[in-house]
C-alpha positions in Angstrom: -8.3 9.7 33.7 -4.5 9.7 33.1 -3.5 11.9 30.2 -1.7 10.1 27.3 0.3 12.0 24.7 -1.0 11.9 21.2 0.6 9.2 19.1 2.4 9.2 15.8 -0.5 7.4 14.1 -3.0 9.9 15.5 -0.9 12.8 14.2 -0.9 11.1 10.7 -4.7 10.8 10.9 -5.1 14.3 12.2 -3.1 15.7 9.3 -5.3 13.9 6.8 -8.5 15.0 8.4 -7.3 18.6 8.5 -6.6 18.4 4.8 -10.2 17.3 4.3 -11.4 20.4 6.2 -12.5 18.8 9.5 -12.5 21.1 12.5 -10.7 20.3 15.8 -13.8 19.3 17.6 -14.9 16.8 14.9 -11.3 15.4 14.7 -11.3 14.9 18.5 -14.5 13.0 18.2 -13.1 10.7 15.5 -9.9 10.0 17.4 -11.7 9.6 20.7 -9.7 12.4 22.3 -10.8 15.4 24.3 -11.1 18.5 22.1 -8.5 20.4 24.2 -5.9 17.7 23.3 -6.4 18.4 19.6 -6.4 22.2 20.1 -3.2 21.9 22.1 -1.6 19.7 19.5 -2.5 22.1 16.7 -1.3 25.1 18.6 2.1 23.5 19.6 3.0 21.6 16.4 1.5 23.5 13.4 3.9 25.4 11.1 3.1 28.8 12.4 6.2 30.5 10.9 5.2 29.5 7.3 1.7 28.7 6.2 0.2 27.6 9.5 -0.6 24.1 8.1 -0.4 21.0 10.3 2.1 18.4 8.9 2.4 15.1 10.8 6.1 14.7 10.0 7.0 18.2 11.4 4.7 17.7 14.4 6.3 14.4 15.2 9.7 15.9 14.9 8.9 18.7 17.3 7.3 16.3 19.8 10.3 14.0 19.8 12.6 16.9 20.2 10.7 18.1 23.3 10.8 14.6 24.7 14.5 14.1 24.1 15.2 17.5 25.8 13.0 16.7 28.8 14.6 15.7 32.1 12.4 12.6 32.3 14.3 10.9 29.4 17.6 11.3 31.3 16.4 8.6 33.7 17.5 5.9 31.4 21.2 5.3 30.6 23.0 2.6 28.6 22.9 0.0 31.4 19.1 0.3 31.6 18.9 -1.2 28.1 20.9 -4.3 28.8 17.9 -6.5 29.3 16.1 -4.7 26.4 18.9 -5.6 24.1 18.7 -9.3 25.2 15.0 -9.4 24.6 15.3 -7.7 21.2 17.7 -10.4 20.1 15.1 -12.9 21.1 12.8 -11.3 18.6 10.6 -9.5 21.2 9.1 -6.3 19.8 9.6 -3.0 21.6 5.8 -3.1 22.5 6.1 -6.5 24.0 9.1 -5.5 26.0 7.7 -2.4 27.5 4.2 -3.8 27.9 5.4 -6.9 29.7 7.5 -4.9 32.1 4.7 -2.5 32.8 2.3 -5.4 33.6 4.9 -6.8 36.0 5.4 -3.4 37.6 9.0 -3.2 36.5 10.8 0.0 35.3 11.4 0.0 31.6 11.7 2.6 28.7 8.6 3.1 26.6 8.3 1.3 23.3 8.9 4.6 21.5 12.1 5.1 23.4 13.2 1.6 22.6 12.6 2.2 18.8 14.7 5.4 19.1 17.4 3.4 20.8 17.4 0.8 18.1 17.7 3.3 15.3 20.5 5.2 17.1 22.2 1.8 17.5 21.9 1.3 13.8 23.3 4.7 13.0 26.3 3.7 15.2 26.9 0.5 13.2 24.9 -1.8 15.5 22.6 -4.7 14.4 19.7 -4.5 16.8 17.5 -3.3 14.0 17.9 -6.7 12.2 15.9 -8.4 15.0 12.8 -6.2 14.4 9.9 -7.9 12.7 10.0 -5.4 9.8 13.8 -4.9 9.8 13.9 -3.7 6.2 11.7 -0.8 6.9 12.2 2.0 9.3 9.3 2.1 11.6 8.7 5.9 11.5 8.4 5.9 7.7 4.7 6.3 7.9 4.8 9.7 9.4 7.9 11.0 7.6 6.2 10.6 4.2 2.9 9.3 3.0 2.7 5.5 2.7 1.9 4.8 -1.0 0.7 1.3 -0.5 -2.9 0.8 -1.5 -3.5 4.5 -2.1 -6.2 5.0 -4.7 -7.7 8.2 -6.1 -11.2 9.1 -5.0 -11.5 6.5 -2.3 -13.6 7.5 0.6 -12.0 7.7 4.0 -13.9 6.2 7.0 -14.4 9.6 8.4 -16.8 10.3 5.5 -19.0 7.4 6.4 -22.5 8.2 7.8 -22.5 8.6 11.6 -25.2 5.9 11.9 -22.7 3.3 10.6 -20.5 3.9 13.7 -23.5 3.7 16.1 -24.7 0.5 14.4 -28.2 2.0 14.4 -29.3 0.5 11.1 -28.6 -2.8 9.3 -26.8 -2.9 5.9 -23.3 -1.7 6.8 -20.6 -4.3 6.4 -16.9 -4.8 6.9 -14.8 -6.8 4.5 -11.4 -8.5 4.9 -9.3 -11.4 3.7 -8.0 -14.2 5.8 -4.8 -15.9 4.7 -3.9 -19.6 4.7 -0.5 -21.1 4.4 0.4 -19.3 1.1 -0.6 -16.0 -0.6 -2.8 -17.9 -3.1 -4.6 -19.6 -0.3 -7.3 -17.4 1.3 -10.9 -16.5 2.0 -12.9 -13.2 2.0 -15.2 -12.4 5.0 -18.1 -10.0 5.1 -19.6 -8.9 8.5 -22.8 -6.9 9.0 -22.0 -4.4 11.8 -25.4 -4.2 13.5 -26.2 -7.9 13.8 -22.8 -9.6 13.6 -24.1 -11.8 10.7 -21.3 -13.0 8.5 -20.6 -14.4 5.0 -17.5 -16.2 4.0 -16.2 -16.8 0.4 -13.5 -19.1 -0.8 -10.9 -17.4 -3.1 -8.6 -19.3 -5.4 -6.1 -16.4 -5.2 -5.9 -12.9 -3.7 -6.2 -11.0 -7.0 -8.8 -8.2 -7.3 -10.6 -10.0 -10.1 -11.1 -13.1 -8.0 -12.1 -11.1 -4.9 -14.6 -9.0 -6.7 -16.2 -12.0 -8.4 -16.7 -13.8 -5.1 -17.8 -10.7 -3.2 -20.5 -10.0 -5.9 -21.8 -13.5 -5.4 -22.0 -13.0 -1.7 -23.8 -9.7 -2.1 -26.2 -11.3 -4.6 -27.5 -13.6 -1.8 -29.2 -10.5 -0.2 -28.5 -7.5 -2.4 -30.9 -5.1 -0.6 -29.1 -5.7 2.7 -25.9 -4.0 1.5 -25.6 -0.2 1.8 -21.9 0.3 2.7 -18.8 -1.8 3.0 -15.7 -0.7 4.9 -12.3 -2.2 3.9 -8.7 -1.9 4.8 -6.1 -0.6 2.4 -5.0 -4.0 1.0 -4.3 -4.1 -2.7 -6.9 -6.8 -3.3 -9.5 -4.0 -2.8 -8.1 -1.7 -5.5 -10.9 -2.4 -8.0 -13.7 -1.7 -5.5 -15.3 0.6 -8.0 -16.3 -2.4 -10.1 -18.3 -3.7 -7.2 -19.9 -0.3 -6.7 -20.8 -0.1 -10.4 -22.7 -3.4 -10.3 -24.4 -2.8 -6.9 -25.8 0.0 -4.8 -23.1 -0.4 -2.2 -20.6 2.4 -1.3 -17.0 1.5 -0.2 -15.2 3.3 2.6 -11.5 2.7 3.7 -10.0 2.7 7.2 -7.0 4.7 8.1 -3.7 2.8 7.4 -2.5 0.9 10.5 -5.8 1.5 12.4 -7.1 -2.0 12.6 -9.4 -1.0 15.5 -11.5 1.0 13.0 -12.7 -2.3 11.7 -12.8 -4.0 15.1 -15.8 -6.2 14.3 -14.2 -7.8 11.3 -10.9 -8.3 13.2 -12.9 -10.1 15.9 -14.6 -12.3 13.3 -11.3 -13.3 11.8 -10.2 -14.4 15.2 -13.3 -16.6 15.5 -12.7 -18.1 12.1 -9.2 -19.1 13.2 -11.0 -21.6 15.6 -12.0 -23.5 12.4 -9.1 -22.6 10.1 -6.0 -22.3 12.3 -3.1 -20.0 11.3 -0.6 -21.8 9.1 -3.1 -24.4 7.9 -3.6 -24.7 4.2 -6.9 -23.6 2.7 -6.2 -25.1 -0.7 -8.8 -27.9 -0.3 -11.4 -25.7 1.3 -14.7 -25.5 -0.6 -17.4 -22.8 -0.7 -19.7 -25.3 1.0 -17.3 -25.6 3.9 -17.0 -21.8 4.1 -20.8 -21.6 4.2 -20.8 -24.2 7.0 -18.3 -22.2 9.1 -20.4 -19.1 8.6 -23.6 -21.0 9.6 -21.9 -22.1 12.8 -20.8 -18.6 13.6 -24.2 -17.1 12.8 -26.0 -19.6 15.0 -23.7 -19.1 18.0 -25.4 -17.1 20.8 -23.8 -13.7 21.6 -23.7 -12.0 25.0 -24.1 -8.5 23.4 -27.5 -9.6 21.9 -28.7 -11.0 25.3 -27.7 -14.5 23.9 -29.6 -14.2 20.7 -27.7 -15.3 17.6 -26.5 -13.1 14.7 -28.9 -15.1 12.5 -31.9 -14.1 14.7 -30.8 -10.5 14.8 -30.2 -10.4 11.0 -33.6 -11.9 10.1 -35.5 -10.3 13.0 -36.6 -13.6 14.5 
């Protein structure tokens, strides 16, 4: 297997897990990395001259410095970025540019190098940065300082979740998310049971915590004994999760920011829902009955991973 350097997002997660007292071997398991990769990262990029702590901002700075000094990065000069600049102005993201070229077997700087090029261009008075999707925010903010969006005291990180949840061994562990319509007051909430793929969908009149909690409690009430845990992202609509915990026996866990793959099942469900509720289409006239009808269609659709049994059959043990 080809070795891939540890990413900025992984360094951010690594630093959080170290603060929580996790050892290198367990961190490697959570990140899906070989333990030697984590040991090497900690050895090379911890603050050995001060307190020995691992800080993602310092680690990233050291790694970028080594890359910029390496001979490999001298392969690309200004003329190599001519097509990159053209595609950036067409609103292509750095990942789309490098990924497309890689698939076509063409030589191209990595997306990280393209981002560095863009920010250097900005520092020199250029405007390439304005063509980025999130032009108003510097991409590397998330590992230079902690992202304060959605941060809540006492929330449980996904790494604290029982191991059986990850293996899908038992029923009762759910993922939750919201799917947006045409406007911010136009959305639904989805609940997906990890082991069986069974889903519930609730109509929301807006995206406030009060509305979300009220609908979520109604969905849980349909089968309250079937809910043990719920894993959410860091959206502000989940800020009042403790209200749900106080009224039920469920425990909430939260994924790492920018790690959508930690809730891959729910991300996949949202894609299936888009077959019935296309992106950009309004949900204003959508009713709860229609939401239940979409959920029923999804729950009675045969799945290859269940040897073509349906989520409904798996959920009810038919």
